[in-house]
C-alpha positions in Angstrom: 142.5 97.0 -29.1 140.2 94.0 -28.9 137.7 93.3 -26.1 139.5 90.2 -25.0 142.8 92.1 -24.5 141.2 94.8 -22.4 138.7 92.8 -20.4 139.8 89.1 -20.6 143.5 89.3 -20.6 144.5 86.0 -18.9 148.1 87.1 -18.3 146.9 90.2 -16.4 144.2 88.1 -14.6 146.8 85.6 -13.4 149.0 88.4 -12.0 146.0 90.2 -10.4 144.3 87.1 -9.0 146.1 87.0 -5.6 145.1 90.7 -5.0 141.5 90.0 -6.1 141.3 86.9 -3.8 142.4 89.0 -0.8 139.7 91.6 -1.7 137.1 88.8 -2.0 138.1 87.5 1.4 137.9 90.9 2.9 134.4 91.4 1.4 133.2 88.1 2.8 134.6 88.9 6.2 133.0 92.3 6.2 129.6 90.8 5.0 129.7 88.2 7.8 130.2 91.0 10.4 128.3 93.9 9.0 125.1 92.3 7.7 124.3 90.4 11.0 124.9 93.6 13.0 122.5 95.4 10.6 119.9 92.6 11.1 120.1 92.9 14.9 119.9 96.6 14.7 116.9 96.4 12.4 115.1 94.0 14.7 115.6 96.1 17.8 114.3 99.2 15.9 111.3 97.2 14.7 110.5 96.2 18.2 110.7 99.9 19.3 108.1 100.8 16.7 105.6 98.9 18.8 106.6 100.7 22.0 103.9 102.3 24.0 106.3 105.2 24.8 105.7 108.1 22.4 109.3 109.2 22.9 110.8 105.9 22.0 108.4 105.6 19.0 109.3 109.1 17.8 113.1 108.5 18.2 112.7 105.3 16.2 110.9 107.0 13.4 113.5 109.8 13.2 116.3 107.2 13.1 114.7 105.2 10.4 113.7 108.1 8.2 117.1 109.8 8.6 119.3 106.9 7.7 117.0 105.7 4.9 117.1 109.2 3.4 120.9 109.6 3.6 122.9 108.1 0.7 125.2 105.4 2.1 128.1 106.9 0.1 127.6 110.3 1.8 127.2 108.6 5.2 130.4 106.6 5.0 132.4 109.6 3.9 130.9 111.7 6.7 131.8 109.0 9.3 135.3 108.5 8.0 136.4 112.0 7.0 134.0 114.1 9.0 134.2 112.6 12.5 138.0 113.3 12.9 137.1 117.0 13.1 135.1 116.0 16.3 138.1 114.1 17.6 136.8 110.6 16.6 138.8 108.6 14.1 137.4 105.4 12.6 139.2 102.8 10.6 137.8 102.1 7.2 136.4 98.8 8.4 134.7 100.5 11.4 133.3 103.4 9.2 131.8 101.0 6.7 130.4 98.7 9.4 128.8 101.7 11.2 127.3 102.7 7.8 125.8 99.3 7.5 124.3 99.5 11.0 122.8 102.9 10.4 121.6 102.6 6.8 120.9 98.9 6.1 119.7 98.5 9.7 116.9 101.1 8.9 115.8 99.0 5.9 115.8 95.8 7.9 113.7 97.6 10.6 110.9 98.2 8.1 111.0 94.6 6.9 110.8 93.2 10.4 108.1 95.7 11.3 106.0 94.6 8.4 106.6 91.0 9.3 105.6 91.5 12.9 102.5 93.4 11.8 101.5 90.6 9.5 101.2 88.1 12.4 97.6 87.9 13.6 97.2 89.3 17.1 95.5 86.1 18.2 98.8 84.3 17.9 100.3 86.4 20.7 97.2 86.1 22.9 97.1 82.3 22.4 100.8 82.0 23.4 100.4 84.1 26.5 97.4 82.1 27.5 99.6 79.0 27.6 101.8 80.7 30.2 104.5 82.0 27.9 106.2 85.3 28.9 106.4 88.2 26.6 110.0 87.4 25.4 109.2 83.8 25.0 106.1 84.7 22.8 108.3 87.0 20.7 111.1 84.4 20.2 109.1 81.2 19.8 105.9 82.4 18.2 106.0 85.9 16.6 109.5 86.1 15.2 109.4 82.7 13.3 106.1 83.6 11.7 107.1 87.2 10.9 110.4 86.1 9.4 108.6 83.5 7.2 106.2 86.2 6.0 108.9 88.6 4.9 111.7 86.1 3.9 112.0 87.4 0.3 112.5 90.9 1.5 115.1 89.8 4.1 117.0 87.9 1.4 116.8 91.0 -0.9 118.3 93.1 1.8 121.1 90.7 2.4 121.9 90.8 -1.3 121.9 94.6 -1.3 124.1 94.5 1.8 126.8 92.5 0.0 126.7 94.9 -2.9 126.7 97.8 -0.6 130.1 96.7 0.7 131.6 98.2 -2.4 131.4 101.6 -0.7 134.4 100.5 1.2 136.5 101.4 -1.8 135.8 105.0 -1.2 137.6 104.9 2.2 140.4 102.6 1.1 139.0 99.5 2.8 140.7 96.6 1.0 137.5 94.9 -0.2 137.1 93.4 -3.7 136.3 96.6 -5.6 139.2 98.5 -4.0 141.7 95.7 -4.8 140.4 95.5 -8.4 140.9 99.2 -8.8 144.4 99.0 -7.4 145.2 96.2 -9.9 143.7 98.2 -12.7 145.9 101.2 -11.8 149.0 99.0 -11.9 148.1 97.2 -15.2 146.3 100.0 -17.1 143.8 97.3 -18.1 140.1 96.7 -17.3 140.5 92.9 -16.7 140.7 93.2 -12.9 137.5 95.2 -12.7 135.7 92.8 -15.1 137.0 89.9 -13.0 135.7 91.5 -9.8 132.3 92.0 -11.4 132.2 88.3 -12.4 133.1 87.3 -8.8 130.2 89.3 -7.5 127.9 87.8 -10.2 128.9 84.2 -9.4 128.7 84.7 -5.7 125.3 86.4 -5.7 123.5 84.6 -8.5 122.3 81.6 -6.3 120.8 84.1 -3.8 119.2 86.1 -6.7 117.7 82.9 -8.1 116.4 81.9 -4.6 114.9 85.3 -4.2 113.1 85.0 -7.6 111.7 81.6 -6.6 110.4 82.9 -3.3 108.9 86.0 -4.9 107.2 83.8 -7.5 105.9 81.5 -4.8 104.5 84.4 -2.7 103.1 86.1 -5.8 101.3 82.8 -6.7 99.9 82.6 -3.2 98.5 86.1 -3.5 96.7 85.3 -6.7 99.4 86.7 -9.0 99.7 90.0 -7.3 103.3 91.3 -7.5 105.3 92.1 -4.4 105.7 95.8 -3.6 109.0 97.3 -4.7 111.8 97.3 -2.2 114.5 99.9 -1.7 
């Protein structure tokens, strides 16, 4: 059998396209919900890392270390298949969203923490001297500078988040990969899977190129020193 008939079968693609489109819409919807929630969770955790309370600081470190160490695939299966034994049943969408909040949120936390640490302390003191409150200083002075300083890392995490949505296939959430596998099982052909891969590639390529541009810009600003590796 030829490569074209197994991976680029236009007849099979035409039949599977409506299913793939539904999966792509589901992936987009989930990304628009899950990633922002992970960002907010990460920011809250990052702020807790600067808490003067030793208890809050310790809890924050345990949270971040735990959910960065647990593989997302194991976590989503535990939430979806394990919690029912404790009387808690989650829908596939809820299980994957909670996985995002726990796992991806922990990575966003470290990015925001690094960004906030990179802002000179004098910026905060100068803002407070003008009469700004603590929350105003955070929102209008610290966060904008911190976000700019770690923008490549934030975009990298967003890209990873979209790719991480494929774990939904494990718990039968009808995202793109799950729908592609369903179409493959019906057609006994790899074209739906290959088409799903191309959809991800086309959708994420602009963000990957933007990330490369930002990384090169930051690297040039640091005298050619490469960025530290992400997760």
